[in-house]
C-alpha positions in Angstrom: 101.5 88.0 107.4 103.9 89.9 105.1 104.5 93.6 105.6 104.9 96.1 102.8 108.4 97.2 101.6 107.7 100.5 101.7 104.9 103.3 100.2 104.0 102.6 96.8 105.4 105.5 94.5 103.5 106.4 91.2 105.5 108.2 88.7 104.9 109.8 85.3 106.6 108.9 82.4 106.8 109.0 78.7 107.4 106.2 76.5 110.6 106.5 74.0 110.4 102.7 72.8 108.0 100.0 71.9 109.0 96.4 71.6 105.7 94.6 70.2 107.0 91.4 70.3 107.8 91.0 73.6 105.1 93.7 74.9 107.6 95.8 76.9 108.3 99.3 76.3 111.3 101.7 77.4 110.2 105.1 79.2 112.0 108.0 80.7 110.4 109.4 84.1 109.5 112.9 83.9 110.6 114.1 87.4 113.3 111.8 88.3 114.7 111.6 84.7 115.3 107.4 85.0 115.3 105.6 81.9 113.4 102.2 82.6 114.0 99.6 79.7 112.0 96.5 79.1 109.0 97.6 80.9 106.2 95.1 80.3 102.4 96.5 79.9 99.5 94.8 80.0 96.9 94.1 77.5 93.4 93.7 79.2 91.6 90.7 77.9 88.0 89.1 78.6 87.1 85.7 78.2 83.6 84.6 77.3 82.0 81.6 78.4 82.1 79.7 75.0 86.0 80.1 75.4 86.3 82.1 72.1 87.7 84.8 74.2 87.7 88.8 73.2 89.0 91.9 74.6 91.5 94.6 73.4 94.8 94.3 71.8 96.7 97.5 71.5 100.2 99.2 71.6 101.4 102.2 73.3 102.8 104.9 71.0 106.2 106.7 71.5 105.4 110.0 73.1 102.7 108.5 75.2 102.7 109.6 78.7 102.1 106.8 81.4 102.2 106.1 84.8 104.3 103.6 86.5 104.1 102.4 89.9 
């Protein structure tokens, strides 16, 4: 059984750049003022039984507030 490396830290950040080709964004954290480049974001997708797929496809906007952990 593996052990946790430490507690999960959740931090608020603001998106300062978006790369739609790679599904990544650059954020600046509001408390520690760190800039984190090329942070991937997920797009929720649901697949139907007939394999046509479905779901959401979105991009965050510059200025959006996000939470990272």
